HTML snippet that shows the backbone in 3Dmol.js (N, CA, C, O; Angstrom):
<script src="https://3Dmol.org/build/3Dmol-min.js"></script>
<div id="view" style="width:600px;height:400px;position:relative"></div>
<script>
const pdb = `
ATOM      1  N   MET A   1      18.798-170.547  95.844  1.00  0.00           N
ATOM      2  CA  MET A   1      20.068-171.246  94.644  1.00  0.00           C
ATOM      3  C   MET A   1      20.155-172.682  94.885  1.00  0.00           C
ATOM      4  O   MET A   1      20.268-173.418  93.904  1.00  0.00           O
ATOM      5  N   LYS A   2      20.100-173.422  96.627  1.00  0.00           N
ATOM      6  CA  LYS A   2      20.543-174.583  96.692  1.00  0.00           C
ATOM      7  C   LYS A   2      19.422-175.233  95.899  1.00  0.00           C
ATOM      8  O   LYS A   2      19.658-175.841  94.855  1.00  0.00           O
ATOM      9  N   SER A   3      18.013-175.079  96.480  1.00  0.00           N
ATOM     10  CA  SER A   3      16.998-175.669  95.991  1.00  0.00           C
ATOM     11  C   SER A   3      16.846-176.025  94.309  1.00  0.00           C
ATOM     12  O   SER A   3      16.408-177.045  93.777  1.00  0.00           O
ATOM     13  N   ILE A   4      17.450-174.616  93.626  1.00  0.00           N
ATOM     14  CA  ILE A   4      17.414-175.022  92.048  1.00  0.00           C
ATOM     15  C   ILE A   4      18.207-175.605  91.753  1.00  0.00           C
ATOM     16  O   ILE A   4      18.048-175.969  90.587  1.00  0.00           O
ATOM     17  N   ILE A   5      19.548-176.139  92.405  1.00  0.00           N
ATOM     18  CA  ILE A   5      20.488-176.896  92.045  1.00  0.00           C
ATOM     19  C   ILE A   5      19.986-178.387  91.964  1.00  0.00           C
ATOM     20  O   ILE A   5      20.019-179.169  91.013  1.00  0.00           O
ATOM     21  N   LEU A   6      19.438-178.571  93.440  1.00  0.00           N
ATOM     22  CA  LEU A   6      19.158-179.776  94.156  1.00  0.00           C
ATOM     23  C   LEU A   6      17.784-180.316  93.113  1.00  0.00           C
ATOM     24  O   LEU A   6      17.624-181.496  92.803  1.00  0.00           O
ATOM     25  N   THR A   7      17.042-179.397  92.755  1.00  0.00           N
ATOM     26  CA  THR A   7      15.740-179.751  91.703  1.00  0.00           C
ATOM     27  C   THR A   7      16.375-180.029  90.427  1.00  0.00           C
ATOM     28  O   THR A   7      15.703-180.782  89.721  1.00  0.00           O
ATOM     29  N   ALA A   8      17.370-179.679  89.974  1.00  0.00           N
ATOM     30  CA  ALA A   8      18.015-179.910  88.765  1.00  0.00           C
ATOM     31  C   ALA A   8      18.529-181.498  88.748  1.00  0.00           C
ATOM     32  O   ALA A   8      18.172-182.259  87.848  1.00  0.00           O
ATOM     33  N   PHE A   9      19.269-181.853  89.668  1.00  0.00           N
ATOM     34  CA  PHE A   9      20.081-182.955  89.618  1.00  0.00           C
ATOM     35  C   PHE A   9      18.980-184.069  89.901  1.00  0.00           C
ATOM     36  O   PHE A   9      19.057-185.193  89.404  1.00  0.00           O
ATOM     37  N   GLN A  10      17.767-183.592  90.891  1.00  0.00           N
ATOM     38  CA  GLN A  10      16.882-184.861  91.055  1.00  0.00           C
ATOM     39  C   GLN A  10      16.171-184.654  89.824  1.00  0.00           C
ATOM     40  O   GLN A  10      15.827-185.817  89.612  1.00  0.00           O
ATOM     41  N   LYS A  11      15.756-184.057  88.961  1.00  0.00           N
ATOM     42  CA  LYS A  11      15.401-184.280  87.419  1.00  0.00           C
ATOM     43  C   LYS A  11      16.116-184.791  86.577  1.00  0.00           C
ATOM     44  O   LYS A  11      15.583-185.336  85.610  1.00  0.00           O
ATOM     45  N   PHE A  12      17.705-184.753  86.725  1.00  0.00           N
ATOM     46  CA  PHE A  12      18.300-185.285  86.082  1.00  0.00           C
ATOM     47  C   PHE A  12      18.625-186.928  86.344  1.00  0.00           C
ATOM     48  O   PHE A  12      18.916-187.730  85.456  1.00  0.00           O
ATOM     49  N   ASP A  13      18.519-187.183  87.583  1.00  0.00           N
ATOM     50  CA  ASP A  13      18.841-188.751  88.033  1.00  0.00           C
ATOM     51  C   ASP A  13      17.400-189.592  87.570  1.00  0.00           C
ATOM     52  O   ASP A  13      17.244-190.811  87.492  1.00  0.00           O
ATOM     53  N   ARG A  14      16.500-188.591  87.319  1.00  0.00           N
ATOM     54  CA  ARG A  14      15.169-189.105  87.085  1.00  0.00           C
ATOM     55  C   ARG A  14      14.848-189.866  85.907  1.00  0.00           C
ATOM     56  O   ARG A  14      14.182-190.879  85.690  1.00  0.00           O
ATOM     57  N   ALA A  15      15.576-189.009  85.162  1.00  0.00           N
ATOM     58  CA  ALA A  15      15.702-189.273  83.763  1.00  0.00           C
ATOM     59  C   ALA A  15      16.985-189.819  82.946  1.00  0.00           C
ATOM     60  O   ALA A  15      17.867-189.276  82.281  1.00  0.00           O
ATOM     61  N   GLN A  16      16.611-191.421  83.383  1.00  0.00           N
ATOM     62  CA  GLN A  16      18.045-192.197  83.580  1.00  0.00           C
ATOM     63  C   GLN A  16      18.681-192.179  81.957  1.00  0.00           C
ATOM     64  O   GLN A  16      19.896-192.318  81.813  1.00  0.00           O
ATOM     65  N   SER A  17      17.799-192.004  80.778  1.00  0.00           N
ATOM     66  CA  SER A  17      18.099-192.244  79.472  1.00  0.00           C
ATOM     67  C   SER A  17      19.135-191.010  79.385  1.00  0.00           C
ATOM     68  O   SER A  17      20.264-191.185  78.926  1.00  0.00           O
ATOM     69  N   LEU A  18      18.671-189.682  79.876  1.00  0.00           N
ATOM     70  CA  LEU A  18      19.586-188.496  79.586  1.00  0.00           C
ATOM     71  C   LEU A  18      21.038-188.483  79.905  1.00  0.00           C
ATOM     72  O   LEU A  18      21.680-187.745  79.157  1.00  0.00           O
ATOM     73  N   GLY A  19      21.568-188.958  80.605  1.00  0.00           N
ATOM     74  CA  GLY A  19      22.884-189.293  80.773  1.00  0.00           C
ATOM     75  C   GLY A  19      23.707-189.827  79.669  1.00  0.00           C
ATOM     76  O   GLY A  19      24.762-189.324  79.281  1.00  0.00           O
ATOM     77  N   GLY A  20      23.010-191.132  79.084  1.00  0.00           N
ATOM     78  CA  GLY A  20      23.675-191.891  77.872  1.00  0.00           C
ATOM     79  C   GLY A  20      22.937-190.726  76.892  1.00  0.00           C
ATOM     80  O   GLY A  20      23.293-190.867  75.722  1.00  0.00           O
ATOM     81  N   ILE A  21      22.256-189.921  77.040  1.00  0.00           N
ATOM     82  CA  ILE A  21      22.656-189.052  75.595  1.00  0.00           C
ATOM     83  C   ILE A  21      23.205-188.023  75.290  1.00  0.00           C
ATOM     84  O   ILE A  21      23.437-187.609  74.153  1.00  0.00           O
ATOM     85  N   LEU A  22      23.474-187.493  76.397  1.00  0.00           N
ATOM     86  CA  LEU A  22      24.572-186.297  76.877  1.00  0.00           C
ATOM     87  C   LEU A  22      25.783-187.087  76.838  1.00  0.00           C
ATOM     88  O   LEU A  22      26.828-186.443  76.737  1.00  0.00           O
ATOM     89  N   LEU A  23      25.859-188.322  76.896  1.00  0.00           N
ATOM     90  CA  LEU A  23      27.621-188.962  76.793  1.00  0.00           C
ATOM     91  C   LEU A  23      27.812-189.209  75.299  1.00  0.00           C
ATOM     92  O   LEU A  23      28.892-188.934  74.776  1.00  0.00           O
ATOM     93  N   PHE A  24      26.763-189.739  74.571  1.00  0.00           N
ATOM     94  CA  PHE A  24      26.780-189.680  73.379  1.00  0.00           C
ATOM     95  C   PHE A  24      26.896-188.199  72.396  1.00  0.00           C
ATOM     96  O   PHE A  24      27.444-188.185  71.293  1.00  0.00           O
ATOM     97  N   GLY A  25      26.447-187.344  72.862  1.00  0.00           N
ATOM     98  CA  GLY A  25      26.216-186.002  72.317  1.00  0.00           C
ATOM     99  C   GLY A  25      28.108-185.778  72.316  1.00  0.00           C
ATOM    100  O   GLY A  25      28.830-185.767  71.319  1.00  0.00           O
ATOM    101  N   ALA A  26      28.584-185.596  73.968  1.00  0.00           N
ATOM    102  CA  ALA A  26      29.769-185.416  74.075  1.00  0.00           C
ATOM    103  C   ALA A  26      31.056-186.117  73.530  1.00  0.00           C
ATOM    104  O   ALA A  26      32.151-185.553  73.548  1.00  0.00           O
ATOM    105  N   THR A  27      30.860-187.385  73.044  1.00  0.00           N
ATOM    106  CA  THR A  27      31.782-188.370  72.035  1.00  0.00           C
ATOM    107  C   THR A  27      31.528-187.706  70.543  1.00  0.00           C
ATOM    108  O   THR A  27      32.322-187.368  69.665  1.00  0.00           O
ATOM    109  N   ILE A  28      30.519-187.675  70.600  1.00  0.00           N
ATOM    110  CA  ILE A  28      30.446-186.966  68.940  1.00  0.00           C
ATOM    111  C   ILE A  28      30.785-185.604  68.616  1.00  0.00           C
ATOM    112  O   ILE A  28      30.931-185.356  67.419  1.00  0.00           O
ATOM    113  N   LEU A  29      30.941-184.661  69.462  1.00  0.00           N
ATOM    114  CA  LEU A  29      31.472-183.265  69.765  1.00  0.00           C
ATOM    115  C   LEU A  29      32.919-183.762  69.694  1.00  0.00           C
ATOM    116  O   LEU A  29      33.614-183.408  68.742  1.00  0.00           O
ATOM    117  N   ALA A  30      33.441-184.605  70.699  1.00  0.00           N
ATOM    118  CA  ALA A  30      34.879-184.750  70.596  1.00  0.00           C
ATOM    119  C   ALA A  30      35.437-185.239  69.170  1.00  0.00           C
ATOM    120  O   ALA A  30      36.451-184.782  68.643  1.00  0.00           O
ATOM    121  N   LEU A  31      34.891-185.902  68.813  1.00  0.00           N
ATOM    122  CA  LEU A  31      34.930-186.913  67.731  1.00  0.00           C
ATOM    123  C   LEU A  31      35.009-185.878  66.433  1.00  0.00           C
ATOM    124  O   LEU A  31      35.466-186.357  65.395  1.00  0.00           O
ATOM    125  N   LEU A  32      34.663-184.724  66.430  1.00  0.00           N
ATOM    126  CA  LEU A  32      34.430-183.795  65.699  1.00  0.00           C
ATOM    127  C   LEU A  32      35.498-182.816  65.632  1.00  0.00           C
ATOM    128  O   LEU A  32      35.837-182.411  64.520  1.00  0.00           O
ATOM    129  N   PHE A  33      36.171-182.308  66.855  1.00  0.00           N
ATOM    130  CA  PHE A  33      37.182-181.444  67.372  1.00  0.00           C
ATOM    131  C   PHE A  33      38.235-182.364  66.855  1.00  0.00           C
ATOM    132  O   PHE A  33      38.918-182.010  65.894  1.00  0.00           O
ATOM    133  N   ALA A  34      38.397-183.411  67.372  1.00  0.00           N
ATOM    134  CA  ALA A  34      39.550-184.295  66.947  1.00  0.00           C
ATOM    135  C   ALA A  34      40.089-184.166  65.463  1.00  0.00           C
ATOM    136  O   ALA A  34      41.206-183.809  65.089  1.00  0.00           O
ATOM    137  N   ASN A  35      38.887-184.591  64.654  1.00  0.00           N
ATOM    138  CA  ASN A  35      39.222-184.835  63.294  1.00  0.00           C
ATOM    139  C   ASN A  35      39.113-183.671  62.307  1.00  0.00           C
ATOM    140  O   ASN A  35      39.329-183.866  61.111  1.00  0.00           O
ATOM    141  N   THR A  36      38.801-182.531  62.754  1.00  0.00           N
ATOM    142  CA  THR A  36      38.894-181.258  61.795  1.00  0.00           C
ATOM    143  C   THR A  36      39.683-180.252  62.271  1.00  0.00           C
ATOM    144  O   THR A  36      40.540-180.530  63.109  1.00  0.00           O
ATOM    145  N   GLN A  37      39.530-179.002  61.840  1.00  0.00           N
ATOM    146  CA  GLN A  37      40.372-177.940  61.936  1.00  0.00           C
ATOM    147  C   GLN A  37      40.514-177.358  63.519  1.00  0.00           C
ATOM    148  O   GLN A  37      41.439-176.770  64.080  1.00  0.00           O
ATOM    149  N   LEU A  38      39.297-177.752  63.943  1.00  0.00           N
ATOM    150  CA  LEU A  38      38.908-177.395  65.374  1.00  0.00           C
ATOM    151  C   LEU A  38      40.014-177.889  66.395  1.00  0.00           C
ATOM    152  O   LEU A  38      40.093-177.335  67.491  1.00  0.00           O
ATOM    153  N   VAL A  39      40.791-178.829  66.086  1.00  0.00           N
ATOM    154  CA  VAL A  39      41.841-179.289  67.282  1.00  0.00           C
ATOM    155  C   VAL A  39      42.573-178.235  67.968  1.00  0.00           C
ATOM    156  O   VAL A  39      42.895-178.384  69.146  1.00  0.00           O
ATOM    157  N   ASP A  40      42.921-176.956  67.179  1.00  0.00           N
ATOM    158  CA  ASP A  40      43.813-176.104  67.586  1.00  0.00           C
ATOM    159  C   ASP A  40      42.889-175.272  68.691  1.00  0.00           C
ATOM    160  O   ASP A  40      43.268-174.863  69.788  1.00  0.00           O
ATOM    161  N   PHE A  41      41.540-175.134  68.083  1.00  0.00           N
ATOM    162  CA  PHE A  41      40.632-174.050  69.205  1.00  0.00           C
ATOM    163  C   PHE A  41      40.644-174.886  70.530  1.00  0.00           C
ATOM    164  O   PHE A  41      40.877-174.276  71.573  1.00  0.00           O
ATOM    165  N   TYR A  42      40.407-176.249  70.569  1.00  0.00           N
ATOM    166  CA  TYR A  42      40.383-177.244  71.304  1.00  0.00           C
ATOM    167  C   TYR A  42      41.465-176.731  72.542  1.00  0.00           C
ATOM    168  O   TYR A  42      41.294-176.158  73.618  1.00  0.00           O
ATOM    169  N   GLU A  43      42.675-177.246  71.803  1.00  0.00           N
ATOM    170  CA  GLU A  43      43.654-177.149  72.582  1.00  0.00           C
ATOM    171  C   GLU A  43      43.750-175.905  73.512  1.00  0.00           C
ATOM    172  O   GLU A  43      43.860-175.859  74.737  1.00  0.00           O
ATOM    173  N   ASN A  44      43.683-174.984  72.660  1.00  0.00           N
ATOM    174  CA  ASN A  44      43.773-173.266  73.587  1.00  0.00           C
ATOM    175  C   ASN A  44      42.821-173.349  74.443  1.00  0.00           C
ATOM    176  O   ASN A  44      43.148-172.892  75.538  1.00  0.00           O
ATOM    177  N   LEU A  45      41.613-173.809  74.377  1.00  0.00           N
ATOM    178  CA  LEU A  45      40.332-173.729  75.539  1.00  0.00           C
ATOM    179  C   LEU A  45      40.928-174.599  76.620  1.00  0.00           C
ATOM    180  O   LEU A  45      41.210-173.991  77.652  1.00  0.00           O
ATOM    181  N   ARG A  46      41.147-175.727  76.603  1.00  0.00           N
ATOM    182  CA  ARG A  46      41.479-176.563  77.286  1.00  0.00           C
ATOM    183  C   ARG A  46      42.445-175.934  78.233  1.00  0.00           C
ATOM    184  O   ARG A  46      42.357-176.209  79.429  1.00  0.00           O
ATOM    185  N   GLU A  47      43.204-175.253  77.874  1.00  0.00           N
ATOM    186  CA  GLU A  47      45.061-174.688  78.510  1.00  0.00           C
ATOM    187  C   GLU A  47      44.570-173.301  78.730  1.00  0.00           C
ATOM    188  O   GLU A  47      45.447-172.441  78.641  1.00  0.00           O
ATOM    189  N   THR A  48      43.233-172.845  79.027  1.00  0.00           N
ATOM    190  CA  THR A  48      42.929-171.583  79.201  1.00  0.00           C
ATOM    191  C   THR A  48      43.120-171.618  80.858  1.00  0.00           C
ATOM    192  O   THR A  48      42.921-172.557  81.628  1.00  0.00           O
ATOM    193  N   ASN A  49      43.585-170.234  81.138  1.00  0.00           N
ATOM    194  CA  ASN A  49      43.497-170.276  82.864  1.00  0.00           C
ATOM    195  C   ASN A  49      42.202-169.724  83.215  1.00  0.00           C
ATOM    196  O   ASN A  49      41.722-168.733  82.665  1.00  0.00           O
ATOM    197  N   ILE A  50      41.572-170.478  84.269  1.00  0.00           N
ATOM    198  CA  ILE A  50      40.089-169.949  84.743  1.00  0.00           C
ATOM    199  C   ILE A  50      40.600-169.910  86.526  1.00  0.00           C
ATOM    200  O   ILE A  50      41.248-170.723  87.185  1.00  0.00           O
ATOM    201  N   GLY A  51      40.116-168.888  86.809  1.00  0.00           N
ATOM    202  CA  GLY A  51      40.165-168.964  88.469  1.00  0.00           C
ATOM    203  C   GLY A  51      39.357-168.000  89.176  1.00  0.00           C
ATOM    204  O   GLY A  51      38.541-167.416  88.464  1.00  0.00           O
ATOM    205  N   PHE A  52      39.378-167.663  90.484  1.00  0.00           N
ATOM    206  CA  PHE A  52      38.765-166.881  91.184  1.00  0.00           C
ATOM    207  C   PHE A  52      39.304-166.203  92.187  1.00  0.00           C
ATOM    208  O   PHE A  52      40.415-166.675  92.427  1.00  0.00           O
ATOM    209  N   GLY A  53      39.040-165.323  92.883  1.00  0.00           N
ATOM    210  CA  GLY A  53      39.978-164.556  94.036  1.00  0.00           C
ATOM    211  C   GLY A  53      39.306-163.925  94.783  1.00  0.00           C
ATOM    212  O   GLY A  53      38.292-163.296  94.480  1.00  0.00           O
ATOM    213  N   ALA A  54      39.872-164.039  95.999  1.00  0.00           N
ATOM    214  CA  ALA A  54      39.252-162.765  97.149  1.00  0.00           C
ATOM    215  C   ALA A  54      40.386-162.471  97.971  1.00  0.00           C
ATOM    216  O   ALA A  54      41.064-163.265  98.623  1.00  0.00           O
ATOM    217  N   GLY A  55      40.538-160.933  97.833  1.00  0.00           N
ATOM    218  CA  GLY A  55      41.476-160.203  98.569  1.00  0.00           C
ATOM    219  C   GLY A  55      43.273-160.571  98.002  1.00  0.00           C
ATOM    220  O   GLY A  55      43.582-160.207  96.867  1.00  0.00           O
ATOM    221  N   SER A  56      44.008-161.070  98.618  1.00  0.00           N
ATOM    222  CA  SER A  56      45.083-161.602  98.335  1.00  0.00           C
ATOM    223  C   SER A  56      45.175-163.297  97.885  1.00  0.00           C
ATOM    224  O   SER A  56      46.115-163.917  97.387  1.00  0.00           O
ATOM    225  N   PHE A  57      44.193-163.623  98.167  1.00  0.00           N
ATOM    226  CA  PHE A  57      43.866-165.261  97.750  1.00  0.00           C
ATOM    227  C   PHE A  57      43.198-165.380  95.945  1.00  0.00           C
ATOM    228  O   PHE A  57      42.183-164.813  95.540  1.00  0.00           O
ATOM    229  N   SER A  58      44.039-166.194  95.202  1.00  0.00           N
ATOM    230  CA  SER A  58      43.596-166.367  93.966  1.00  0.00           C
ATOM    231  C   SER A  58      43.821-167.783  93.757  1.00  0.00           C
ATOM    232  O   SER A  58      44.670-168.330  94.461  1.00  0.00           O
ATOM    233  N   LEU A  59      43.126-168.518  92.814  1.00  0.00           N
ATOM    234  CA  LEU A  59      43.266-169.945  92.679  1.00  0.00           C
ATOM    235  C   LEU A  59      42.662-169.581  90.991  1.00  0.00           C
ATOM    236  O   LEU A  59      41.593-169.209  90.506  1.00  0.00           O
ATOM    237  N   LYS A  60      44.203-169.977  90.412  1.00  0.00           N
ATOM    238  CA  LYS A  60      43.973-170.298  88.522  1.00  0.00           C
ATOM    239  C   LYS A  60      44.451-171.312  88.516  1.00  0.00           C
ATOM    240  O   LYS A  60      45.377-171.677  89.240  1.00  0.00           O
ATOM    241  N   LYS A  61      43.832-172.004  87.600  1.00  0.00           N
ATOM    242  CA  LYS A  61      44.080-173.408  86.844  1.00  0.00           C
ATOM    243  C   LYS A  61      43.684-173.598  85.270  1.00  0.00           C
ATOM    244  O   LYS A  61      42.927-172.838  84.666  1.00  0.00           O
ATOM    245  N   PRO A  62      44.122-174.378  84.890  1.00  0.00           N
ATOM    246  CA  PRO A  62      43.645-174.490  83.498  1.00  0.00           C
ATOM    247  C   PRO A  62      42.312-175.110  83.562  1.00  0.00           C
ATOM    248  O   PRO A  62      42.026-175.840  84.510  1.00  0.00           O
ATOM    249  N   LEU A  63      41.387-174.839  82.507  1.00  0.00           N
ATOM    250  CA  LEU A  63      40.282-175.319  82.146  1.00  0.00           C
ATOM    251  C   LEU A  63      40.318-177.002  82.032  1.00  0.00           C
ATOM    252  O   LEU A  63      39.207-177.529  81.984  1.00  0.00           O
ATOM    253  N   LEU A  64      41.212-177.681  81.997  1.00  0.00           N
ATOM    254  CA  LEU A  64      41.362-179.099  82.060  1.00  0.00           C
ATOM    255  C   LEU A  64      40.780-179.299  83.488  1.00  0.00           C
ATOM    256  O   LEU A  64      39.760-179.872  83.872  1.00  0.00           O
ATOM    257  N   LEU A  65      41.741-178.652  84.132  1.00  0.00           N
ATOM    258  CA  LEU A  65      41.541-179.189  85.702  1.00  0.00           C
ATOM    259  C   LEU A  65      40.641-179.020  86.357  1.00  0.00           C
ATOM    260  O   LEU A  65      40.272-179.735  87.288  1.00  0.00           O
ATOM    261  N   TRP A  66      40.086-177.908  85.910  1.00  0.00           N
ATOM    262  CA  TRP A  66      38.368-177.739  86.722  1.00  0.00           C
ATOM    263  C   TRP A  66      37.627-178.787  86.132  1.00  0.00           C
ATOM    264  O   TRP A  66      37.074-179.497  86.973  1.00  0.00           O
ATOM    265  N   VAL A  67      37.434-179.120  84.928  1.00  0.00           N
ATOM    266  CA  VAL A  67      36.379-180.266  84.458  1.00  0.00           C
ATOM    267  C   VAL A  67      36.820-181.191  84.707  1.00  0.00           C
ATOM    268  O   VAL A  67      35.869-181.948  84.901  1.00  0.00           O
ATOM    269  N   ASN A  68      38.082-181.928  84.911  1.00  0.00           N
ATOM    270  CA  ASN A  68      38.331-183.153  85.309  1.00  0.00           C
ATOM    271  C   ASN A  68      38.018-183.307  86.823  1.00  0.00           C
ATOM    272  O   ASN A  68      37.418-184.333  87.145  1.00  0.00           O
ATOM    273  N   ASP A  69      38.383-182.329  87.886  1.00  0.00           N
ATOM    274  CA  ASP A  69      38.423-182.284  88.854  1.00  0.00           C
ATOM    275  C   ASP A  69      36.730-182.190  89.740  1.00  0.00           C
ATOM    276  O   ASP A  69      36.134-182.796  90.630  1.00  0.00           O
ATOM    277  N   GLY A  70      36.535-181.187  88.943  1.00  0.00           N
ATOM    278  CA  GLY A  70      34.643-181.114  89.334  1.00  0.00           C
ATOM    279  C   GLY A  70      33.783-181.946  88.611  1.00  0.00           C
ATOM    280  O   GLY A  70      32.575-181.739  88.725  1.00  0.00           O
ATOM    281  N   LEU A  71      34.135-182.749  87.968  1.00  0.00           N
ATOM    282  CA  LEU A  71      33.049-183.828  87.234  1.00  0.00           C
ATOM    283  C   LEU A  71      33.278-185.065  88.037  1.00  0.00           C
ATOM    284  O   LEU A  71      32.298-185.641  88.510  1.00  0.00           O
ATOM    285  N   MET A  72      34.719-185.616  88.274  1.00  0.00           N
ATOM    286  CA  MET A  72      34.964-186.367  89.290  1.00  0.00           C
ATOM    287  C   MET A  72      34.557-186.197  90.739  1.00  0.00           C
ATOM    288  O   MET A  72      34.447-187.230  91.400  1.00  0.00           O
ATOM    289  N   ALA A  73      34.321-185.050  91.315  1.00  0.00           N
ATOM    290  CA  ALA A  73      33.715-184.931  92.266  1.00  0.00           C
ATOM    291  C   ALA A  73      32.338-185.149  92.350  1.00  0.00           C
ATOM    292  O   ALA A  73      31.895-185.784  93.307  1.00  0.00           O
ATOM    293  N   ILE A  74      31.504-184.655  91.370  1.00  0.00           N
ATOM    294  CA  ILE A  74      30.283-184.577  90.804  1.00  0.00           C
ATOM    295  C   ILE A  74      29.745-186.528  90.659  1.00  0.00           C
ATOM    296  O   ILE A  74      28.815-187.133  91.192  1.00  0.00           O
ATOM    297  N   PHE A  75      30.581-186.883  89.925  1.00  0.00           N
ATOM    298  CA  PHE A  75      30.779-188.249  89.793  1.00  0.00           C
ATOM    299  C   PHE A  75      30.616-189.364  90.745  1.00  0.00           C
ATOM    300  O   PHE A  75      29.863-190.330  90.616  1.00  0.00           O
ATOM    301  N   PHE A  76      31.372-189.120  91.659  1.00  0.00           N
ATOM    302  CA  PHE A  76      31.654-189.854  93.008  1.00  0.00           C
ATOM    303  C   PHE A  76      30.901-189.172  94.060  1.00  0.00           C
ATOM    304  O   PHE A  76      31.043-189.712  95.157  1.00  0.00           O
ATOM    305  N   PHE A  77      30.231-188.265  94.052  1.00  0.00           N
ATOM    306  CA  PHE A  77      28.964-187.928  94.992  1.00  0.00           C
ATOM    307  C   PHE A  77      27.874-188.797  94.350  1.00  0.00           C
ATOM    308  O   PHE A  77      27.551-189.855  94.890  1.00  0.00           O
ATOM    309  N   MET A  78      27.316-188.392  93.244  1.00  0.00           N
ATOM    310  CA  MET A  78      26.203-189.437  92.552  1.00  0.00           C
ATOM    311  C   MET A  78      26.257-190.844  92.613  1.00  0.00           C
ATOM    312  O   MET A  78      25.161-191.366  92.410  1.00  0.00           O
ATOM    313  N   ILE A  79      27.256-191.678  92.846  1.00  0.00           N
ATOM    314  CA  ILE A  79      27.652-192.550  92.966  1.00  0.00           C
ATOM    315  C   ILE A  79      27.215-193.100  94.556  1.00  0.00           C
ATOM    316  O   ILE A  79      26.732-194.180  94.895  1.00  0.00           O
ATOM    317  N   GLY A  80      27.626-191.787  95.448  1.00  0.00           N
ATOM    318  CA  GLY A  80      27.330-192.264  96.706  1.00  0.00           C
ATOM    319  C   GLY A  80      25.929-192.160  96.866  1.00  0.00           C
ATOM    320  O   GLY A  80      25.405-193.168  97.339  1.00  0.00           O
ATOM    321  N   LEU A  81      25.224-191.265  96.616  1.00  0.00           N
ATOM    322  CA  LEU A  81      24.072-191.300  96.445  1.00  0.00           C
ATOM    323  C   LEU A  81      22.892-192.077  96.296  1.00  0.00           C
ATOM    324  O   LEU A  81      21.828-192.057  96.915  1.00  0.00           O
ATOM    325  N   GLU A  82      23.473-193.055  94.948  1.00  0.00           N
ATOM    326  CA  GLU A  82      23.162-194.216  94.601  1.00  0.00           C
ATOM    327  C   GLU A  82      23.030-195.083  95.489  1.00  0.00           C
ATOM    328  O   GLU A  82      21.952-195.537  95.872  1.00  0.00           O
ATOM    329  N   ILE A  83      24.643-195.532  96.082  1.00  0.00           N
ATOM    330  CA  ILE A  83      24.544-196.635  97.048  1.00  0.00           C
ATOM    331  C   ILE A  83      23.877-196.205  98.257  1.00  0.00           C
ATOM    332  O   ILE A  83      23.185-196.979  98.920  1.00  0.00           O
ATOM    333  N   LYS A  84      24.102-194.760  98.622  1.00  0.00           N
ATOM    334  CA  LYS A  84      22.927-194.741  99.990  1.00  0.00           C
ATOM    335  C   LYS A  84      21.462-195.357  99.621  1.00  0.00           C
ATOM    336  O   LYS A  84      20.900-196.276 100.217  1.00  0.00           O
ATOM    337  N   ARG A  85      20.987-194.639  98.510  1.00  0.00           N
ATOM    338  CA  ARG A  85      19.592-194.972  98.130  1.00  0.00           C
ATOM    339  C   ARG A  85      19.160-196.615  97.960  1.00  0.00           C
ATOM    340  O   ARG A  85      18.081-196.933  98.462  1.00  0.00           O
ATOM    341  N   GLU A  86      19.809-197.473  97.402  1.00  0.00           N
ATOM    342  CA  GLU A  86      20.043-198.695  97.520  1.00  0.00           C
ATOM    343  C   GLU A  86      20.071-199.329  98.982  1.00  0.00           C
ATOM    344  O   GLU A  86      19.233-200.169  99.308  1.00  0.00           O
ATOM    345  N   LEU A  87      21.034-198.908  99.815  1.00  0.00           N
ATOM    346  CA  LEU A  87      21.242-199.286 100.990  1.00  0.00           C
ATOM    347  C   LEU A  87      19.747-199.084 101.948  1.00  0.00           C
ATOM    348  O   LEU A  87      19.093-199.910 102.583  1.00  0.00           O
ATOM    349  N   MET A  88      19.550-197.544 101.718  1.00  0.00           N
ATOM    350  CA  MET A  88      18.253-197.540 102.543  1.00  0.00           C
ATOM    351  C   MET A  88      16.987-198.004 102.016  1.00  0.00           C
ATOM    352  O   MET A  88      16.086-198.231 102.823  1.00  0.00           O
ATOM    353  N   LEU A  89      16.768-198.195 100.663  1.00  0.00           N
ATOM    354  CA  LEU A  89      15.327-198.285 100.178  1.00  0.00           C
ATOM    355  C   LEU A  89      15.579-199.722  99.090  1.00  0.00           C
ATOM    356  O   LEU A  89      14.681-200.559  99.173  1.00  0.00           O
ATOM    357  N   GLY A  90      16.241-199.905  98.519  1.00  0.00           N
ATOM    358  CA  GLY A  90      16.663-200.525  97.381  1.00  0.00           C
ATOM    359  C   GLY A  90      17.162-202.019  97.601  1.00  0.00           C
ATOM    360  O   GLY A  90      17.127-202.501  98.733  1.00  0.00           O
ATOM    361  N   GLU A  91      17.559-202.644  96.675  1.00  0.00           N
ATOM    362  CA  GLU A  91      18.048-204.050  96.542  1.00  0.00           C
ATOM    363  C   GLU A  91      18.585-204.539  97.921  1.00  0.00           C
ATOM    364  O   GLU A  91      18.079-205.416  98.621  1.00  0.00           O
ATOM    365  N   LEU A  92      19.835-203.722  98.209  1.00  0.00           N
ATOM    366  CA  LEU A  92      20.793-203.844  99.323  1.00  0.00           C
ATOM    367  C   LEU A  92      19.958-203.549 100.663  1.00  0.00           C
ATOM    368  O   LEU A  92      20.689-203.687 101.644  1.00  0.00           O
ATOM    369  N   ASN A  93      18.588-203.167 101.013  1.00  0.00           N
ATOM    370  CA  ASN A  93      18.163-203.081 102.121  1.00  0.00           C
ATOM    371  C   ASN A  93      18.110-203.920 102.936  1.00  0.00           C
ATOM    372  O   ASN A  93      18.029-203.519 104.097  1.00  0.00           O
ATOM    373  N   SER A  94      18.132-205.404 102.700  1.00  0.00           N
ATOM    374  CA  SER A  94      17.870-206.290 103.576  1.00  0.00           C
ATOM    375  C   SER A  94      18.934-207.571 103.226  1.00  0.00           C
ATOM    376  O   SER A  94      19.009-207.969 102.064  1.00  0.00           O
ATOM    377  N   PRO A  95      19.843-208.260 104.419  1.00  0.00           N
ATOM    378  CA  PRO A  95      20.380-209.269 103.696  1.00  0.00           C
ATOM    379  C   PRO A  95      20.043-210.481 103.089  1.00  0.00           C
ATOM    380  O   PRO A  95      18.984-210.859 103.588  1.00  0.00           O
ATOM    381  N   ALA A  96      20.401-211.178 102.342  1.00  0.00           N
ATOM    382  CA  ALA A  96      19.998-212.218 101.353  1.00  0.00           C
ATOM    383  C   ALA A  96      19.879-213.389 102.020  1.00  0.00           C
ATOM    384  O   ALA A  96      19.552-214.411 101.419  1.00  0.00           O
TER     385      ALA A  96
END
`;
const viewer = $3Dmol.createViewer("view");
viewer.addModel(pdb, "pdb");
viewer.setStyle({}, {cartoon: {color: "spectrum"}});
viewer.zoomTo();
viewer.render();
</script>
């Protein structure tokens, strides 16, 4: 499972234009939701509680928080990997 996720991230990282395409698609989708009758559906979806639990422990949060926190963690993880790569192999490898 770990290797499948790692391979997917490596493929995504290699296709640098894919990030821009995904961002453009998400922007178009957001504009459609904001300017049509789908805005109520979006509001309800955003506030839907999603969670998991084990025994007496349970963690439920709105979908908005899962997306914000999860994507923020992935974003900073990718930035850290990019900085590490530049320090080890790239332009920041040697002093100017």
